[in-house]
C-alpha positions in Angstrom: 0.0 0.0 0.0 1.4 3.4 -1.0 0.8 6.0 1.7 -1.2 9.0 0.8 -0.4 12.6 2.0 -2.5 15.7 1.7 -6.0 16.0 0.5 -8.4 13.0 0.3 -9.8 11.9 -3.1 -13.0 14.0 -3.7 -16.0 11.8 -4.5 -17.3 12.4 -8.0 -14.1 14.1 -9.2 -12.2 12.5 -12.0 -8.4 12.2 -11.4 -5.7 11.4 -13.9 -2.9 9.3 -12.6 0.4 11.0 -13.1 3.7 9.2 -12.1 6.7 11.3 -11.2 10.2 10.9 -9.9 11.7 13.2 -7.3 15.0 13.4 -5.4 16.4 14.1 -2.0 19.7 15.8 -3.1 21.9 15.4 -0.1 25.4 17.0 0.4 27.2 17.4 3.8 24.0 18.0 5.8 22.3 20.2 3.3 19.7 19.4 0.7 19.2 21.0 -2.7 15.6 22.1 -3.2 13.7 23.9 -5.9 11.7 26.9 -5.1 8.7 27.2 -7.5 7.2 30.7 -7.5 3.8 29.8 -9.0 1.0 29.0 -8.7 1.8 29.0 -4.9 5.4 29.9 -3.9 6.9 26.8 -2.2 9.9 24.7 -1.7 9.8 21.3 -3.3 11.9 18.2 -3.8 13.2 18.6 -7.4 11.5 16.3 -9.8 8.4 15.9 -11.8 6.3 13.9 -14.2 7.6 11.0 -16.3 7.0 11.7 -20.0 5.9 8.9 -22.4 8.9 6.8 -23.4 11.0 7.9 -20.4 12.1 5.6 -17.5 11.7 7.0 -14.0 15.4 7.6 -13.7 15.6 9.4 -17.1 12.7 11.7 -15.9 14.5 12.3 -12.6 17.7 13.4 -14.3 15.8 15.6 -16.7 13.5 17.2 -14.1 16.3 17.8 -11.6 18.4 19.5 -14.3 15.4 21.7 -15.5 14.5 22.7 -11.9 18.0 23.2 -10.4 20.6 23.3 -13.2 22.5 20.4 -11.5 23.6 17.0 -12.9 23.1 14.2 -10.4 24.2 10.6 -9.5 21.4 8.5 -8.2 22.1 6.4 -5.2 18.9 4.5 -4.3 15.1 4.6 -4.0 13.8 5.9 -0.8 10.1 5.2 -1.1 6.9 6.4 -2.8 3.7 8.3 -1.9 0.6 9.5 -3.6 -1.4 12.7 -3.3 -4.5 14.1 -4.9 -4.1 17.6 -6.2 -5.1 20.2 -8.8 -2.4 21.0 -11.2 -3.3 24.5 -12.6 -0.5 24.5 -15.2 -2.2 21.5 -16.9 -5.8 22.3 -15.8 -5.8 18.8 -14.4 -6.9 17.0 -11.2 -4.2 14.4 -10.6 -3.5 11.4 -8.5 0.3 11.9 -8.3 2.3 8.8 -7.7 5.6 10.1 -6.5 8.7 7.9 -6.3 11.5 9.5 -4.4 15.2 8.7 -4.8 18.3 9.7 -2.8 20.7 11.3 -5.2 24.0 13.1 -5.1 24.4 16.5 -6.7 27.5 16.2 -9.0 27.9 19.4 -10.9 26.0 22.7 -11.4 25.9 23.4 -15.1 23.9 26.7 -14.8 20.7 28.2 -13.5 17.4 26.2 -13.8 16.0 26.1 -17.3 12.4 25.8 -16.1 10.7 29.2 -15.7 9.8 30.2 -12.2 12.2 27.8 -10.5 15.2 28.6 -8.4 17.8 26.2 -6.9 18.1 26.6 -3.1 20.5 24.9 -0.7 19.1 24.5 2.8 20.1 22.7 6.0 18.2 19.4 6.1 16.4 20.2 9.3 15.0 23.4 7.9 14.1 21.8 4.7 12.1 19.1 6.6 9.9 21.8 7.9 9.7 24.2 4.9 8.9 21.8 2.1 5.6 22.6 0.6 3.8 19.2 0.7 3.5 16.6 3.4 4.8 13.8 1.1 8.0 15.6 0.4 8.5 16.2 4.2 7.8 12.6 5.0 10.3 11.3 2.5 13.0 13.7 3.8 12.2 12.7 7.4 12.5 9.0 6.3 15.9 9.6 4.9 17.1 11.7 8.0 15.8 9.1 10.5 17.5 6.3 8.6 20.8 8.1 8.8 20.9 7.8 12.6 
């Protein structure tokens, strides 16, 4: 059973399943996040939807690069969660199936290429509080608790 975070499924509403790959980008006690300025400004784990023909890891590398400007090395899968949400950029009610990986930032190539995103390094403890959705926070907490 994949845990659900956030809003419950609304009866009578049609949701489209949207698989995505996301990363906890860990380096020396800090994590690299993306700050998305719209539709609601928030910090997020970098990542996003898996496009047709992509593997989850291909999508992860592409999305992290687009949202942070960094190249990464993937270490391992941390877990998965789902959430029901409205995605205004697609005018879509989605059941997001989010697989989260632990990855190592390798090299910053430049600024994010995705409009409205900024790469932000943050101490892991602060990130665990400031991430914008409960699923992202839970995955970061899972990683941090497993380190002790």
